[in-house]
py3Dmol code that shows the C-alpha trace and the ligand (Angstrom):
import py3Dmol

protein = """\
ATOM      1  CA  MET A   1      -2.692 -15.869  18.830  1.00  0.00           C
ATOM      2  CA  THR A   2      -4.565 -12.712  18.024  1.00  0.00           C
ATOM      3  CA  SER A   3      -3.918 -11.099  21.549  1.00  0.00           C
ATOM      4  CA  GLN A   4      -2.633  -7.795  22.195  1.00  0.00           C
ATOM      5  CA  ARG A   5       0.777  -9.287  23.395  1.00  0.00           C
ATOM      6  CA  THR A   6       1.218 -11.054  19.946  1.00  0.00           C
ATOM      7  CA  ARG A   7       0.489  -7.595  18.243  1.00  0.00           C
ATOM      8  CA  ASP A   8       3.028  -6.015  20.603  1.00  0.00           C
ATOM      9  CA  ARG A   9       5.770  -8.454  19.779  1.00  0.00           C
ATOM     10  CA  LEU A  10       5.170  -7.754  15.998  1.00  0.00           C
ATOM     11  CA  ILE A  11       5.701  -4.009  16.708  1.00  0.00           C
ATOM     12  CA  GLU A  12       8.912  -4.695  18.542  1.00  0.00           C
ATOM     13  CA  ARG A  13      10.113  -6.559  15.621  1.00  0.00           C
ATOM     14  CA  LEU A  14       9.353  -3.812  13.319  1.00  0.00           C
ATOM     15  CA  ARG A  15      11.314  -1.537  15.523  1.00  0.00           C
ATOM     16  CA  GLU A  16      14.172  -3.914  15.482  1.00  0.00           C
ATOM     17  CA  LYS A  17      13.990  -3.864  11.659  1.00  0.00           C
ATOM     18  CA  GLY A  18      14.386  -0.151  11.618  1.00  0.00           C
ATOM     19  CA  ILE A  19      10.919   1.296  11.583  1.00  0.00           C
ATOM     20  CA  ARG A  20      10.943   4.714  13.315  1.00  0.00           C
ATOM     21  CA  ASN A  21       7.677   6.649  12.748  1.00  0.00           C
ATOM     22  CA  GLU A  22       5.743   6.367  16.004  1.00  0.00           C
ATOM     23  CA  ASP A  23       2.484   7.127  14.395  1.00  0.00           C
ATOM     24  CA  VAL A  24       2.910   4.269  11.914  1.00  0.00           C
ATOM     25  CA  LEU A  25       3.771   1.921  14.633  1.00  0.00           C
ATOM     26  CA  ARG A  26       0.982   2.865  16.801  1.00  0.00           C
ATOM     27  CA  VAL A  27      -1.531   2.361  14.061  1.00  0.00           C
ATOM     28  CA  MET A  28      -0.028  -0.981  13.189  1.00  0.00           C
ATOM     29  CA  GLN A  29      -0.202  -1.902  16.889  1.00  0.00           C
ATOM     30  CA  THR A  30      -4.026  -1.322  16.949  1.00  0.00           C
ATOM     31  CA  MET A  31      -5.147  -2.331  13.667  1.00  0.00           C
ATOM     32  CA  PRO A  32      -6.469  -5.994  13.790  1.00  0.00           C
ATOM     33  CA  ARG A  33      -4.685  -7.696  10.911  1.00  0.00           C
ATOM     34  CA  HIS A  34      -6.252 -10.970  11.627  1.00  0.00           C
ATOM     35  CA  LEU A  35      -9.617  -9.579  10.272  1.00  0.00           C
ATOM     36  CA  PHE A  36      -7.815  -9.005   6.868  1.00  0.00           C
ATOM     37  CA  VAL A  37      -7.057 -12.623   6.229  1.00  0.00           C
ATOM     38  CA  ASP A  38      -9.150 -15.913   6.254  1.00  0.00           C
ATOM     39  CA  GLU A  39     -10.009 -17.237   9.789  1.00  0.00           C
ATOM     40  CA  ALA A  40      -8.104 -20.299   9.068  1.00  0.00           C
ATOM     41  CA  LEU A  41      -4.923 -18.144   8.749  1.00  0.00           C
ATOM     42  CA  SER A  42      -5.837 -15.704  11.773  1.00  0.00           C
ATOM     43  CA  HIS A  43      -3.285 -17.411  14.181  1.00  0.00           C
ATOM     44  CA  ARG A  44      -0.418 -16.329  11.666  1.00  0.00           C
ATOM     45  CA  ALA A  45      -1.634 -12.830  11.178  1.00  0.00           C
ATOM     46  CA  TYR A  46       0.944 -11.234  13.572  1.00  0.00           C
ATOM     47  CA  GLU A  47       3.825 -12.996  12.066  1.00  0.00           C
ATOM     48  CA  ASP A  48       6.057 -10.766  10.008  1.00  0.00           C
ATOM     49  CA  SER A  49       5.097 -12.420   6.730  1.00  0.00           C
ATOM     50  CA  ALA A  50       2.957 -12.029   3.690  1.00  0.00           C
ATOM     51  CA  LEU A  51      -0.102 -14.531   3.593  1.00  0.00           C
ATOM     52  CA  PRO A  52      -2.395 -15.719   1.009  1.00  0.00           C
ATOM     53  CA  ILE A  53      -5.740 -13.920   0.597  1.00  0.00           C
ATOM     54  CA  GLY A  54      -7.169 -15.939  -2.108  1.00  0.00           C
ATOM     55  CA  GLN A  55      -7.316 -15.239  -5.989  1.00  0.00           C
ATOM     56  CA  GLY A  56      -3.715 -15.967  -6.039  1.00  0.00           C
ATOM     57  CA  GLN A  57      -2.876 -12.658  -4.260  1.00  0.00           C
ATOM     58  CA  THR A  58      -1.220 -11.865  -0.878  1.00  0.00           C
ATOM     59  CA  ILE A  59      -1.476  -9.395   2.112  1.00  0.00           C
ATOM     60  CA  SER A  60       1.703  -7.763   2.140  1.00  0.00           C
ATOM     61  CA  GLN A  61       4.345  -8.470   4.862  1.00  0.00           C
ATOM     62  CA  PRO A  62       3.855  -6.004   7.870  1.00  0.00           C
ATOM     63  CA  PHE A  63       7.496  -4.861   7.626  1.00  0.00           C
ATOM     64  CA  ILE A  64       6.728  -3.725   3.946  1.00  0.00           C
ATOM     65  CA  VAL A  65       3.653  -2.158   4.900  1.00  0.00           C
ATOM     66  CA  ALA A  66       5.379  -0.271   7.735  1.00  0.00           C
ATOM     67  CA  ARG A  67       8.463   0.768   5.456  1.00  0.00           C
ATOM     68  CA  MET A  68       6.235   1.893   2.546  1.00  0.00           C
ATOM     69  CA  THR A  69       3.973   3.871   4.708  1.00  0.00           C
ATOM     70  CA  GLU A  70       6.849   5.421   6.828  1.00  0.00           C
ATOM     71  CA  ILE A  71       8.536   6.673   3.389  1.00  0.00           C
ATOM     72  CA  LEU A  72       5.351   7.945   2.106  1.00  0.00           C
ATOM     73  CA  LEU A  73       4.918  10.126   5.339  1.00  0.00           C
ATOM     74  CA  SER A  74       8.595  11.108   5.495  1.00  0.00           C
ATOM     75  CA  ARG A  75       7.871  14.645   4.007  1.00  0.00           C
ATOM     76  CA  GLY A  76       4.674  15.237   6.145  1.00  0.00           C
ATOM     77  CA  VAL A  77       1.068  14.067   5.867  1.00  0.00           C
ATOM     78  CA  PRO A  78      -0.338  14.197   2.268  1.00  0.00           C
ATOM     79  CA  ASP A  79      -4.094  15.263   2.145  1.00  0.00           C
ATOM     80  CA  LYS A  80      -4.760  12.163   0.103  1.00  0.00           C
ATOM     81  CA  VAL A  81      -3.238   8.898  -1.179  1.00  0.00           C
ATOM     82  CA  LEU A  82      -3.917   6.781  -4.146  1.00  0.00           C
ATOM     83  CA  GLU A  83      -3.179   3.175  -3.328  1.00  0.00           C
ATOM     84  CA  VAL A  84      -3.065   0.699  -6.554  1.00  0.00           C
ATOM     85  CA  GLY A  85      -3.776  -2.880  -5.263  1.00  0.00           C
ATOM     86  CA  THR A  86      -6.255  -2.811  -2.483  1.00  0.00           C
ATOM     87  CA  GLY A  87      -5.935  -6.724  -2.141  1.00  0.00           C
ATOM     88  CA  SER A  88      -7.213  -7.408   1.625  1.00  0.00           C
ATOM     89  CA  GLY A  89      -7.498  -3.701   2.379  1.00  0.00           C
ATOM     90  CA  TYR A  90      -5.032  -3.907   5.178  1.00  0.00           C
ATOM     91  CA  GLN A  91      -2.497  -1.311   3.750  1.00  0.00           C
ATOM     92  CA  ALA A  92      -5.571   1.120   2.872  1.00  0.00           C
ATOM     93  CA  ALA A  93      -6.769   0.599   6.418  1.00  0.00           C
ATOM     94  CA  ILE A  94      -3.332   1.561   7.767  1.00  0.00           C
ATOM     95  CA  LEU A  95      -3.199   4.609   5.601  1.00  0.00           C
ATOM     96  CA  SER A  96      -6.697   5.625   6.605  1.00  0.00           C
ATOM     97  CA  ARG A  97      -5.676   6.227  10.031  1.00  0.00           C
ATOM     98  CA  LEU A  98      -2.689   8.462   9.145  1.00  0.00           C
ATOM     99  CA  VAL A  99      -4.038  10.544   6.177  1.00  0.00           C
ATOM    100  CA  PRO A 100      -7.404  12.277   5.740  1.00  0.00           C
ATOM    101  CA  GLN A 101      -8.361  10.461   2.410  1.00  0.00           C
ATOM    102  CA  VAL A 102      -7.477   7.243   0.886  1.00  0.00           C
ATOM    103  CA  LEU A 103      -8.552   6.115  -2.720  1.00  0.00           C
ATOM    104  CA  SER A 104      -7.833   2.551  -3.648  1.00  0.00           C
ATOM    105  CA  VAL A 105      -8.050   0.572  -6.864  1.00  0.00           C
ATOM    106  CA  GLU A 106      -8.204  -3.242  -7.246  1.00  0.00           C
ATOM    107  CA  ARG A 107      -8.743  -5.117 -10.444  1.00  0.00           C
ATOM    108  CA  ILE A 108     -10.281  -8.375  -8.807  1.00  0.00           C
ATOM    109  CA  ALA A 109     -13.950  -7.683  -7.664  1.00  0.00           C
ATOM    110  CA  PRO A 110     -14.248 -10.289  -4.901  1.00  0.00           C
ATOM    111  CA  LEU A 111     -11.154  -8.853  -3.184  1.00  0.00           C
ATOM    112  CA  LEU A 112     -12.545  -5.401  -3.494  1.00  0.00           C
ATOM    113  CA  ASN A 113     -16.058  -6.419  -2.106  1.00  0.00           C
ATOM    114  CA  GLN A 114     -14.439  -8.246   0.967  1.00  0.00           C
ATOM    115  CA  ALA A 115     -12.155  -5.230   1.605  1.00  0.00           C
ATOM    116  CA  ARG A 116     -15.296  -2.794   1.446  1.00  0.00           C
ATOM    117  CA  ASP A 117     -17.099  -5.101   4.016  1.00  0.00           C
ATOM    118  CA  ARG A 118     -13.977  -4.918   6.440  1.00  0.00           C
ATOM    119  CA  PHE A 119     -13.713  -1.105   6.315  1.00  0.00           C
ATOM    120  CA  TYR A 120     -17.475  -0.827   7.017  1.00  0.00           C
ATOM    121  CA  LYS A 121     -17.156  -3.105   9.975  1.00  0.00           C
ATOM    122  CA  LEU A 122     -14.055  -1.176  11.228  1.00  0.00           C
ATOM    123  CA  GLY A 123     -15.665   2.106  10.738  1.00  0.00           C
ATOM    124  CA  LEU A 124     -12.971   3.311   8.249  1.00  0.00           C
ATOM    125  CA  GLY A 125     -15.076   5.913   6.433  1.00  0.00           C
ATOM    126  CA  ASN A 126     -12.405   7.706   4.506  1.00  0.00           C
ATOM    127  CA  ILE A 127     -11.484   4.988   2.079  1.00  0.00           C
ATOM    128  CA  SER A 128     -12.988   5.293  -1.547  1.00  0.00           C
ATOM    129  CA  LEU A 129     -12.724   2.176  -3.658  1.00  0.00           C
ATOM    130  CA  LYS A 130     -12.740   1.618  -7.439  1.00  0.00           C
ATOM    131  CA  HIS A 131     -12.816  -1.748  -9.484  1.00  0.00           C
ATOM    132  CA  SER A 132     -10.442  -0.865 -12.154  1.00  0.00           C
ATOM    133  CA  ASP A 133      -7.047  -1.386 -13.711  1.00  0.00           C
ATOM    134  CA  GLY A 134      -5.094   0.634 -11.455  1.00  0.00           C
ATOM    135  CA  SER A 135      -2.195   1.141 -14.061  1.00  0.00           C
ATOM    136  CA  TRP A 136      -4.514   4.051 -15.299  1.00  0.00           C
ATOM    137  CA  GLY A 137      -4.567   5.492 -11.848  1.00  0.00           C
ATOM    138  CA  TRP A 138      -7.812   7.304 -10.770  1.00  0.00           C
ATOM    139  CA  PRO A 139      -7.818  10.355 -12.925  1.00  0.00           C
ATOM    140  CA  GLN A 140     -11.176  11.939 -11.405  1.00  0.00           C
ATOM    141  CA  HIS A 141      -9.182  12.547  -8.050  1.00  0.00           C
ATOM    142  CA  ALA A 142      -5.837  13.581  -9.570  1.00  0.00           C
ATOM    143  CA  PRO A 143      -3.466  14.971  -9.072  1.00  0.00           C
ATOM    144  CA  TYR A 144      -2.215  13.109  -5.823  1.00  0.00           C
ATOM    145  CA  PRO A 145       0.527  14.161  -3.419  1.00  0.00           C
ATOM    146  CA  ALA A 146       1.141  10.505  -2.619  1.00  0.00           C
ATOM    147  CA  ILE A 147       0.700   7.195  -4.585  1.00  0.00           C
ATOM    148  CA  MET A 148       1.552   3.823  -3.220  1.00  0.00           C
ATOM    149  CA  VAL A 149       1.477   0.830  -5.598  1.00  0.00           C
ATOM    150  CA  THR A 150       1.354  -2.548  -4.047  1.00  0.00           C
ATOM    151  CA  ALA A 151       1.837  -4.834  -7.245  1.00  0.00           C
ATOM    152  CA  ALA A 152       4.931  -4.767  -9.360  1.00  0.00           C
ATOM    153  CA  PRO A 153       4.856  -3.460 -12.929  1.00  0.00           C
ATOM    154  CA  GLU A 154       8.033  -4.015 -15.195  1.00  0.00           C
ATOM    155  CA  ASP A 155       7.918  -0.264 -15.706  1.00  0.00           C
ATOM    156  CA  VAL A 156       6.498   2.596 -13.936  1.00  0.00           C
ATOM    157  CA  PRO A 157       3.045   3.351 -15.714  1.00  0.00           C
ATOM    158  CA  LYS A 158       3.021   6.599 -17.371  1.00  0.00           C
ATOM    159  CA  SER A 159      -0.619   7.491 -16.145  1.00  0.00           C
ATOM    160  CA  LEU A 160       0.677   7.150 -12.651  1.00  0.00           C
ATOM    161  CA  LEU A 161       3.443   9.549 -13.166  1.00  0.00           C
ATOM    162  CA  ASP A 162       1.078  12.071 -14.884  1.00  0.00           C
ATOM    163  CA  GLN A 163      -1.278  11.936 -11.905  1.00  0.00           C
ATOM    164  CA  LEU A 164       1.512  12.551  -9.354  1.00  0.00           C
ATOM    165  CA  ALA A 165       1.111  16.205  -8.083  1.00  0.00           C
ATOM    166  CA  PRO A 166       4.136  18.493  -8.344  1.00  0.00           C
ATOM    167  CA  GLY A 167       6.280  18.013  -5.188  1.00  0.00           C
ATOM    168  CA  GLY A 168       4.397  14.470  -4.872  1.00  0.00           C
ATOM    169  CA  MET A 169       5.876  11.191  -3.977  1.00  0.00           C
ATOM    170  CA  MET A 170       5.214   7.649  -5.445  1.00  0.00           C
ATOM    171  CA  ILE A 171       6.384   4.434  -3.857  1.00  0.00           C
ATOM    172  CA  ILE A 172       6.377   1.435  -6.262  1.00  0.00           C
ATOM    173  CA  PRO A 173       8.009  -1.874  -6.545  1.00  0.00           C
ATOM    174  CA  VAL A 174       9.336  -2.305 -10.203  1.00  0.00           C
ATOM    175  CA  GLY A 175      10.858  -5.392 -11.900  1.00  0.00           C
ATOM    176  CA  SER A 176       9.979  -8.828 -13.294  1.00  0.00           C
ATOM    177  CA  GLN A 177       8.561 -11.951 -11.463  1.00  0.00           C
ATOM    178  CA  SER A 178      11.671 -13.990 -12.220  1.00  0.00           C
ATOM    179  CA  GLY A 179      14.239 -11.497 -11.659  1.00  0.00           C
ATOM    180  CA  VAL A 180      14.978  -8.828  -8.939  1.00  0.00           C
ATOM    181  CA  GLN A 181      12.391  -6.165  -7.992  1.00  0.00           C
ATOM    182  CA  LYS A 182      13.394  -2.901  -6.383  1.00  0.00           C
ATOM    183  CA  LEU A 183      11.280  -0.543  -4.391  1.00  0.00           C
ATOM    184  CA  LEU A 184      11.467   2.882  -5.905  1.00  0.00           C
ATOM    185  CA  GLN A 185      10.645   6.236  -4.389  1.00  0.00           C
ATOM    186  CA  ILE A 186       9.924   8.705  -7.182  1.00  0.00           C
ATOM    187  CA  THR A 187       9.376  12.518  -6.561  1.00  0.00           C
ATOM    188  CA  ARG A 188       8.070  15.049  -8.997  1.00  0.00           C
ATOM    189  CA  GLN A 189      10.161  18.063  -8.965  1.00  0.00           C
ATOM    190  CA  THR A 190       9.382  21.232 -10.849  1.00  0.00           C
ATOM    191  CA  THR A 191      12.402  22.939 -12.234  1.00  0.00           C
ATOM    192  CA  ALA A 192      12.677  25.991 -14.624  1.00  0.00           C
ATOM    193  CA  ASP A 193      12.719  23.299 -17.705  1.00  0.00           C
ATOM    194  CA  GLY A 194       9.485  21.674 -16.497  1.00  0.00           C
ATOM    195  CA  ASP A 195       8.758  18.744 -14.396  1.00  0.00           C
ATOM    196  CA  GLU A 196      11.393  16.165 -13.518  1.00  0.00           C
ATOM    197  CA  PHE A 197      10.870  12.779 -11.923  1.00  0.00           C
ATOM    198  CA  VAL A 198      13.544  11.867  -9.466  1.00  0.00           C
ATOM    199  CA  ARG A 199      14.065   8.084  -8.921  1.00  0.00           C
ATOM    200  CA  THR A 200      15.731   6.505  -5.574  1.00  0.00           C
ATOM    201  CA  GLU A 201      16.140   2.825  -5.577  1.00  0.00           C
ATOM    202  CA  LEU A 202      15.278   1.453  -2.004  1.00  0.00           C
ATOM    203  CA  ASP A 203      15.205  -2.029  -0.722  1.00  0.00           C
ATOM    204  CA  PRO A 204      14.993  -5.345  -2.933  1.00  0.00           C
ATOM    205  CA  VAL A 205      11.497  -6.620  -2.659  1.00  0.00           C
ATOM    206  CA  ARG A 206       9.031  -9.328  -3.938  1.00  0.00           C
ATOM    207  CA  PHE A 207       5.559  -8.323  -4.930  1.00  0.00           C
ATOM    208  CA  VAL A 208       2.922 -10.210  -7.152  1.00  0.00           C
ATOM    209  CA  PRO A 209       2.603  -8.622 -10.585  1.00  0.00           C
ATOM    210  CA  LEU A 210       0.602  -5.507 -11.772  1.00  0.00           C
ATOM    211  CA  LEU A 211      -1.600  -6.994 -14.321  1.00  0.00           C
ATOM    212  CA  GLY A 212      -3.766  -5.384 -16.817  1.00  0.00           C
ATOM    213  CA  SER A 213      -7.445  -5.989 -17.267  1.00  0.00           C
ATOM    214  CA  ILE A 214     -10.034  -6.388 -14.563  1.00  0.00           C
ATOM    215  CA  ARG A 215     -11.619  -9.729 -13.170  1.00  0.00           C
ATOM    216  CA  LYS A 216     -15.366  -9.784 -12.094  1.00  0.00           C
TER     217      LYS A 216
END
"""
ligand_1 = """\
27
SAM
N -2.091 -3.623 -0.503
C -2.729 -5.147 -0.281
C -3.174 -5.407 1.188
O -2.806 -4.718 1.902
O -3.548 -6.526 1.340
C -1.781 -5.938 -0.745
C -1.792 -6.103 -2.285
S -1.397 -7.573 -3.139
C 0.251 -7.904 -2.775
C -1.375 -6.851 -4.768
C -2.749 -6.465 -5.204
O -2.728 -5.571 -6.465
C -3.547 -7.758 -5.460
O -4.855 -7.615 -4.875
C -3.905 -7.653 -7.070
O -5.000 -8.095 -7.403
C -3.822 -6.195 -7.213
N -3.363 -5.775 -8.554
C -2.683 -6.360 -9.387
N -2.657 -5.613 -10.711
C -3.536 -4.491 -10.530
C -3.937 -3.644 -11.313
N -3.530 -3.368 -12.654
N -4.859 -2.668 -10.982
C -5.339 -2.865 -9.662
N -4.946 -3.797 -8.723
C -3.967 -4.633 -9.148
"""
view = py3Dmol.view(width=600, height=400)
view.addModel(protein, "pdb")
view.setStyle({"model": 0}, {"cartoon": {"style": "trace"}})
view.addModel(ligand_1, "xyz")
view.setStyle({"model": 1}, {"stick": {}})
view.zoomTo()
view.show()
């Protein structure tokens, strides 16, 4: 169930659903998603669905990972990406094969530690991790040409907008848990009057909430 044939079938499905970036598809074809979920769920790792990873959290659906990654790379490859919501580490692992540097923030310590072990075992040396409330971003490494948020706030956190570099792009799901969530693409454009944040609404999505405070 974790064979190359099963992975190839997932990639075919992503193509059918409109993913076009061949680099993204190639990385997703080779990344062992079954190592990012509990062994008991590994037989479902190459289904195009979100799966539980413990602590009430999920590993995102492969289509959403592919779509968000493809959009983030649509203006060229940024030199670094800030991800908020490390979770299993799968999205960060995909990004790490496509961009030079990945910085990822997670509020739940056990998830962060598991992700760190996975990166070590897979030899992914260009991912830095931080145990923190990612609503505050990671100011020490700002500004970021690319920010990806993988949990949904009701409004875009101001700190993340502040840490977006001029010309940079953020992909973020926004909305309530009970209502509709929308994936937003936000670009920071510099005009004569100062900086402007241009928002484009993309797909309807369903993400776990972006919560404040950290958990040991
Ligand atoms: N990117 C993840 C992956 O590839 O497995 C999926 C992320 S899961 C849908 C959302 C993650 O965001 C959870 O692990 C959750 O604990 C984390 N999260 C929620 N609020 C957060 C916050 N304020 N700061 C950092 N992480 C947060």
